[in-house]
C-alpha angles and dihedrals in degrees: 000000000000125000114228137197112215118197123203137154135210138180105251147012094256094057091039090057092044092056093042094049095047091049091050093042090051093046090237089126136028097207135005118197116200117207115191129206105028117152117225121195119189145133117259125172093353098307131097107241130191118199137172108230145163119254116218116204104194121194112205144131134265095253091055096054100089090050093044091053093050092049095049092046091053097047104033118104092215116091087218108024119193109251120167123168120206130189116241102221098180141006141130108319095222089051095048091048091051089052089053092048094050098050113080100202 
């Protein structure tokens, strides 16, 4: 089983907490860090946009990814939410074991 880091953004703290709590309650993630006040610059619908967002750093496992993506897609307010999955190739063994133990998929 491989640990993963999932990155997503959302527009406010209320939504960030809602997503984080749902992922933890459903054991799709072991931990979600909320990073406030990031600035995202991107093109959307032909226009350059600049927004202040919350960044979510989600620690999970490979078997949970499909369920996690479906859950975020269902509850996220964005029509196309950012969702990037990164492999965790190394880290503190005790922490990575804790992640594996706390994700139930």
